[in-house]
C-alpha positions as CSV (number, residue, x, y, z in Angstrom):
1,X,-29.1,54.2,36.9
2,X,-29.1,55.4,40.4
3,X,-29.7,53.0,43.3
4,X,-30.2,54.2,46.8
5,X,-28.9,51.8,49.4
6,X,-29.9,52.5,53.0
7,X,-27.0,51.6,55.3
8,X,-26.6,51.6,59.0
9,X,-24.2,54.4,60.1
10,X,-21.6,51.8,61.2
11,X,-21.7,50.1,57.8
12,X,-21.5,53.4,56.0
13,X,-18.5,54.4,58.0
14,X,-16.7,51.1,57.3
15,X,-17.5,51.4,53.6
16,X,-16.1,54.9,53.4
17,X,-13.0,53.9,55.4
18,X,-12.4,50.9,53.1
19,X,-12.9,53.0,50.0
20,X,-10.4,55.7,51.3
21,X,-7.9,52.9,52.1
22,X,-8.1,51.8,48.5
23,X,-8.0,55.3,47.2
24,X,-11.4,55.3,45.5
25,X,-14.7,56.8,46.3
26,X,-17.4,54.7,48.0
27,X,-19.5,54.7,44.9
28,X,-16.6,53.3,42.8
29,X,-15.9,50.7,45.4
30,X,-19.5,49.5,45.3
31,X,-19.4,49.6,41.5
32,X,-16.3,47.3,41.6
33,X,-18.1,44.8,43.8
34,X,-21.2,44.8,41.6
35,X,-19.0,44.4,38.5
36,X,-17.2,41.4,40.1
37,X,-20.5,39.8,41.1
38,X,-22.0,40.3,37.6
39,X,-18.8,38.8,36.0
40,X,-19.0,35.7,38.2
41,X,-22.6,35.0,37.2
42,X,-21.9,35.5,33.5
43,X,-23.6,37.7,30.9
44,X,-27.4,37.5,31.0
45,X,-27.3,34.5,33.4
46,X,-30.2,34.6,35.8
47,X,-30.7,32.1,38.6
48,X,-32.9,29.3,37.4
49,X,-36.0,28.3,39.3
50,X,-35.6,25.0,41.1
51,X,-37.0,22.1,39.1
52,X,-38.8,19.1,40.6
53,X,-38.3,15.5,39.6
54,X,-41.3,13.4,38.8
55,X,-40.9,11.7,42.2
56,X,-41.1,15.1,43.8
57,X,-44.2,16.1,41.9
58,X,-46.0,12.9,42.8
59,X,-44.8,12.6,46.4
60,X,-48.0,14.1,47.7
61,X,-49.9,11.0,46.5
62,X,-47.9,8.7,48.8
63,X,-45.8,5.6,47.9
64,X,-46.4,3.9,44.6
65,X,-48.1,0.5,44.6
66,X,-45.8,-2.5,44.7
67,X,-45.4,-5.0,41.8
68,X,-47.6,-7.5,43.7
69,X,-50.4,-4.9,44.2
70,X,-50.3,-4.0,40.5
71,X,-50.5,-7.7,39.5
72,X,-53.4,-8.2,41.9
73,X,-55.3,-5.2,40.5
74,X,-54.7,-6.3,37.0
75,X,-56.0,-9.8,37.7
76,X,-59.2,-8.3,39.3
77,X,-59.8,-5.9,36.4
78,X,-59.5,-8.6,33.7
79,X,-61.1,-11.4,35.6
80,X,-64.2,-11.2,33.4
81,X,-62.4,-10.4,30.2
82,X,-63.6,-11.3,27.6
83,X,-67.1,-11.3,28.8
84,X,-69.4,-13.9,27.4
85,X,-72.7,-12.2,28.2
86,X,-72.8,-10.2,24.9
């Protein structure tokens, strides 16, 4: 595989100088860095997409009702239960 990497002239010169100091070609130096990066991430390991907790998913709906509000709503809903008009 061939990858073309556009570099600024200053960065290209620094890369070539570093490669010459190590006694390798610029391509070999870049290949070493890529191999090191791939070894650090592991075989086939891709970054995972961030996950959201249920709190994060429901945050757009605002704060949850308090226990008192839930009890009040429950009492209102079941005030007429069982109905005697049947």
